N, C-alpha and C positions, 0 to 999 in steps of 0.2 A: 346616753341623754336621751330621754322618755318620747312617747311618739308625741304627745301636746307638745311636745317644743319644735321637736321638726316639722308638726307640720305649721305650728302657724310661724317659722323661718320659712318656708316655702311660698306660703298665703301672702304674705310681705316681699317676699324678694317681688315674683311677677305679678305683686302691687306696682315695687315702684316700677318695672321692665315696661308693664302697659301706661304707666304716665309718662312717663320719656320718651316709650316713640307719639304718645302721641302730642309731646311740645315740640320733641328732631322733629318730624315724618308727620305736620299735618295734611289732611287730606285736601288734592290740589284740587280747586274749581273749572283747571284747565282737562282732568279727564273725565268728566263727568257728560256724559249720553243724552239726557234730562232736557230735554227745552222748556223748561221752569220758571218762574217770575225772578226766581232767587237767585240762577245761573248765571254769573260774566264771564263764562268759556266762550268759548268758539258755537257749543252747541246749545246755550243758553238762550231763553229767552227776554232776556232782563232786559236789550236793548227795546225791543218791540214794546213789552210794557209804559216802558218810562217814554215811550218817543208816543204813541197817541196818549199819555196822559198829559207831556211837552205839546198837541196839536188841541187840546183842550177836552180830546175823550176822557169819557168818569169811563174809570178802567178799575176791574178791583180782582181777587184776588179769592177764588171758592176751595175753599179745602174741607168742606164736608161732604155725603154723600148727593147725588143730584136729584136722588128722592126729595132731601129738604131743600132743595132748589123750588122746584116746580109746587111745595106746596106751601110758600111761601109768596109767591109771584101771584099776582093775577093778567088776565089776559089779555087785558090793556098793557104791562110791564111785561111780561114776556114778547111780546110785538115788535118791541121798541132792545130785543136784545140779541148779542150776537156773545152763542158760549162757542169756546174754542180750545176742543180736546186733543193738541197738543202730543201726539206716538200717543192714546193711553195706556194703561201698566193697569191689569185683571186678571183673574184665576180666570179660567175654561165656564169655574161653574159659576161662574158671575158675569159672564156676556148675556141672556137673558135677561135680565133682570136689568140691569142699565143701557139693553139695546130700546127697553121697554121705556124706563123712566126719557133715553134719548125723546123717542116717537113723540109722546108727549108737552115733553116742552115742546117741541116742532110744530106738531097739532096746533098749539098754544098760540102760532104763529108765530113764534122765535126761530134764530137763524143759527147754526153749528157750523161751525166744522170740523170738522177729525180728516184729519193725517195719519199714512202709515196701513199697512191690511191690520192691525189692530184695531182700529179709526174705522176704518171702512164696515166694519164685522157691530158696531153700535149702529150704523147707518142704518134706516127703515132701507126692505133690498138689499142696498149691501151687501157686496161680495168682489173678491179680489180671487188674479189671479195669477201666476208667474209670469217675469217676463220672459216677452218675446223670444227668437233665437239671437243666438248672437245678442242676447241686449242688458241689459240690469248696469250696475252701476254708477256710474255720472253719468249726464246727460242734461242737450240745450232742450228744450221744451220750445216746438212747434205749434203757435197759435193759435187755432182753430175758432172758426167764425165769428162774427160780427156782436161777440157780446160780452162784456163789464171786464171776465176774465180772461178771456182772449186782448185783451186791448190793452192789457198793461203787459204785452210783450213778451219775448223770449225770454226765459231764467233756467236758469243752471238745477237741475232737481237732481238728489239722490233717486232711483227707481227702486225701487224696494220689493213690488209688485205692479199691475195695472186692472182696472176697472172693470170688473169681466158683468155685471148687468145692461140687462141690453134693453131696450124698446127707448119708441118716442120722447118718454120721460125724461130721461136723461142725454144732457147738455150739455158734451166732450168739446171743454172748452182750450183746452191742452195737450200735447201729446207728444210721446220721446219713438218717434216712425208712428208706428202703425197701432202703441199703445196706449192707452186716456189712463193718464196721473193728473190732471185736471176737469175733478167732475161737478156738476152744480142740477139738480133735479129741484121740484114744487113738489112741498109733503103738502097735502088738501085733510081738511076732518073729515074720515069718513061717515055717507051717507045717516043721517038720522042720530049721531053724537049732538051730543052739550051736553053746556056745564051747566050746572049747579041753577043757574042763572035763570035756565031756558035757551040761549043762543044759544046758537052757531058760532064755534070758535075758526080763526081766519086762517089764513095761510103761512104755512113757515115755509123756509127753503133747507139744504144742506146740499154743504159744498165737500166734498173734497180731492185731496191733495193726494199725493204718493208719498211723501214723505213732509217734514215741519223744517227743510231745509231754507225755503223761501222771508222765513218769519224769524232764525236765527240769528243772533247775535252779529258770525263770521258775512253773513249773505246781504244784511239787509243796508249796508250800502251803497248794493246797487238800484239801480231808481225800478228796474221791470221789478222788481224784489218786493222792493215796496207795493212800490203802486200796484201788482197783487195780492197784498197784506191790504191796500187801502181799498180797495173794490170787495173784500171779500167781506171783510167786515163792516164796510157800507161810510164810504167814504162822506166824510160831514160835508165838503160842498153837495151832495145830490139831493134827491127830492124825495116826500110817500113819506114812506118808512127805513130809507137810507140813508138818511142821515138827522144826526145826532143821531145813532145807538150806538147803548152803554154795550163795553165790549166788557167777558166775563171769565177769564184765564181759569183755568179748569184745574187745581194743583191736588184733587182728592184721587186721581190715577196715574202719577208719578211714581208712586211705589211706600212713600213719606209715611210713615207711622203713625197715629197720631196721639193714641195713647196705649194703654198694656192692653188691656182688648183685640183692639187691635189688632195685632201680632199676636194677639192667640187664637182668635177668628182662623175656623176650617183646622185646627188640632183635635186630632183625640185627645182633649182633655181626659178625660171620664176615667182613660187608659194608663194615661200623664202622670194623677193624682195617684193612681194605684201599686203605680211601681215607684214614687217617689214614697206614700206609706210603707211599700215589702224592703225598700234598702233604707229606712227607720230601722223598717225594727229586727234586720240585721241585721245593722250597728250595734242597735241597743243588747240583744241576743250576745253577737259577738264579744261588745264590752263588757256588760257583764259574767261571760265564761272565761275571760283571763282576768277579770278580776274577783272571782269569785271563790269561795277555799276550798281549798283541793283535800281532796280525798281517794284512797285508797279502794279501786275497783273489787271488788268484789270478786271471788275467786275462790273453787272450789278446792277443797284435801284431795290426795290422790288416793285419799281410803273411804274416799266418800261411795257411800252404795249407788247412787245415781251417776258418778262416774263411771262405775262398775258398768250400768248399766248402760250407757250410752255409748261406750268404747265397745263391750261384746252385741250391743246392736248394725255397729259400725263392721266388723268383721263379718257379720254371719251378710251382712247386705254387698262387703267386696268383696265376698266368697259367691255369693248365693249360692250361702248353706240351708235350704229350708227344708233340706231330711237333716239335720243335725238338729236346728231346730224342735222339728214336730215328733225327732224320737227320743228328745230330751223332756218334751215336753210329757210324753206319752211315760217313759220311765216316770217320768212322779209320779204322771197317775197309782198306775203298777205297783210304788214302792207303797204312795198312801191302801191298796185296795191287798194286800197282800199284809203288812204291818202295820192297820190302825182297823182298817173292817177286816181283819181275818177270813180273808179271800184262800183257800188253800191253793200251795205252785202246782197241782197237779191243775184246780180250773184253768189255772193264768193258761197253763201251756196245751187247753182243750179250745183256746179260739175265744171272743168276742162275745158270742154269745153262750154258751157255757156263764162267761166273768156277766152277764146281765141277771142269767136265769139266780145266779148264789147273793148277787147285789138283791135279787127281787123277795130268795126264801130270805135271809136273811134282817133287808130292813124296809122290807117291802114298798110297793108303790111300779109306776114304771122306769127299767132302766133304759129300755130301748137307743134310745139315743147315747147310750154309753159305748153300747153296744157298733153303732153307728160310727161314729168320734173314732174310733181304737181299728174300725177296719180303711180309716180316709188316712189314717197313721201309718198302718203298713206299707196302703200304698203308696202313699209320699215317699218312702225307701228308694222305690224304684222307679218310682216315675218325678220328674222334674216339675213342679207347679209357681205358678206364679205366685213374687211376694205378698200380695195380699191375702190370697187362698191359705195359704202358709199361716200369715198369722192371724188369721179368722180361726183356721186347728190348733190353731195352739191355747186361744183366747178358750177355746169349747172345753179342752180339756184343762183347763186351770181350772174351768168353770167345773167341771164334773168330780174334780177333788177335794175344791171346796162344798160341791153336794154331798161327797160322799159324807165329809167330816160334820157336815149339819146334819144328819141320819143319824149321827153315830150320840148324838150330843144325849140325846133322850135316852141310850141306855144307858149312858155314863153317869146318867143323874139316876139311875132306879136300883143302879147296879150299888 
């Protein structure tokens, strides 16, 4: 069976397996921990969304960035709106930008409910810390003060953290022991900040819960939880800005990916594209190599002079036989001097200086370099020299032999 058929069979089997698992074991909303308006499980917020709509409140979902919400609202509309950020999910690199958008919404007179530690970090000045000693987990809150959120009564809340910001502006309405778990405070427009129309913005209100429990499906059946939610979003029976406020559930920060670009945002796309391109090149090269014509590798015959030279060089290198190489080159030069240049054997035996004088007499010119090279070759017989020095000396002796032959050519022509 060919590789292509095996790959097609494997892909088909995986596709059938994925479809089968999706049908037999679909994802259950019971295990979804996100407080979204579409989650009908215990930790969802679908009941709160439908309940507020049944009470005649204008409710809506927001699935796009908060910046677009600010751009599409007038100051008057923002002042009659409550934005719910229930356990928002976002990357650490997005926190600063999101917090700025939430602050702008509050400065325009809007109201924001944020829950959990991640929600507190989006509120102006919001900070949280770990629950107090022997705290944490599910607790029954203790109302504090005469505020509207305290009048809702005691609720059960999972304490994942406590409010850490301090100051008279932060009004604690519910506590778990000594830990602040329900807090509200006003957010005013900074002095001198105005809208393009030239009028200053109104005053917004930020509310924080330690968890989204009071608005979840499993807890909303309790009277205190329902009262706390209505007091937070603004009861329709209230007066002023609290009356008939529009409630917007933000769904853009619940980990739901709306577009392919949203899924790719933050990824090193350049490196991913480069790696995919390299993978495709490797696939093409490997396929063409296996499907290309088969050729015999080029092999030198055993009798090749190149192979002989390489083999001799390897032998000299392994034996560190620098003296043998220089001696062989010296003998070749002396053979040229005696057989081709006619230098007497007695002159050869007298030494390098006598050889240089004989060459000067016969061929003319300066042959002192030949004398120096012959002396170096004689010294190399008794002293070990480096490989590089031996190679340079062998080349010099070979060049001397070529020079002698070149000096003999004119004489041969005249003869």
